[in-house]
C-alpha positions in Angstrom: 106.8 56.2 79.6 108.1 56.8 83.3 111.5 58.8 83.6 113.7 58.5 86.6 112.0 61.4 88.2 108.6 60.0 87.7 108.9 56.8 90.2 106.8 57.2 93.1 108.0 57.2 96.7 106.3 53.9 97.3 108.0 52.2 94.3 111.2 53.3 95.7 110.5 52.3 99.2 109.4 49.0 97.9 112.9 48.4 96.1 114.7 49.6 99.1 112.9 47.1 101.4 113.8 44.3 98.6 117.3 45.1 98.8 117.6 45.3 102.6 116.0 41.9 103.0 118.2 40.1 100.4 121.1 41.8 102.3 119.9 40.8 105.6 119.4 37.1 104.2 123.0 37.1 102.5 124.4 38.4 105.9 122.6 35.7 108.0 123.4 32.9 105.4 127.1 33.8 104.7 128.5 32.9 108.2 126.7 29.8 108.3 128.0 28.5 105.1 131.4 29.9 105.9 131.7 27.8 109.1 131.0 24.4 107.1 133.3 25.5 104.5 136.5 26.9 106.5 138.4 25.1 109.2 138.3 26.3 112.6 141.5 28.3 112.3 140.6 29.6 109.0 137.1 30.8 110.2 138.9 32.6 113.1 141.0 34.5 110.8 138.0 35.3 108.9 136.3 36.6 111.8 139.1 38.6 112.9 139.6 40.0 109.5 135.7 40.8 109.3 135.8 42.7 112.8 138.8 44.7 111.9 137.5 46.0 108.7 134.0 46.6 110.0 135.6 48.6 112.7 137.6 50.9 110.5 134.7 51.4 108.0 132.8 52.7 110.9 135.5 55.0 112.5 137.7 55.9 109.7 135.1 58.6 108.2 134.7 60.5 111.4 131.1 61.4 110.5 132.3 63.4 107.5 129.5 61.8 105.4 126.9 63.2 107.7 128.5 66.7 107.4 128.6 66.4 103.7 124.5 65.5 103.4 124.0 68.5 105.7 126.0 71.3 103.7 125.7 69.8 99.9 121.9 70.7 99.6 122.4 74.1 101.0 125.3 75.6 98.7 123.6 75.4 95.1 126.4 77.7 93.9 129.4 75.8 95.7 128.4 72.3 94.6 131.4 71.4 92.4 133.9 72.7 95.3 132.0 70.7 97.8 132.0 67.5 95.8 135.4 68.0 95.2 136.1 68.4 98.9 134.1 65.4 99.9 136.0 63.4 97.5 139.5 64.5 98.7 138.6 63.7 102.3 137.6 60.4 101.3 141.0 60.0 99.4 143.1 61.0 102.1 141.2 59.0 104.8 141.5 56.1 102.5 145.2 56.6 101.7 146.1 57.0 105.3 144.0 53.6 106.1 145.6 51.7 103.4 148.9 53.2 104.4 
């Protein structure tokens, strides 16, 4: 019986490829469906909201996620403190964005 740690890298890469392909297909299909289902004004509002949210999602973290990936594996003794710091920074940035 395979445990979670026994799954090969090829299997993981396959499922990642499947997920990325499904995500790409949905990303391509959703605007085509919405342009037919919504009026021109409603679709324009949707596009503006989508642009605003996607820009905020890319700008608001300020690259903090990449620095977390750098520090987390290197500090074996301080992992709880690092996780707490990561969560607190994301909470503060999310709260500021919500305000």
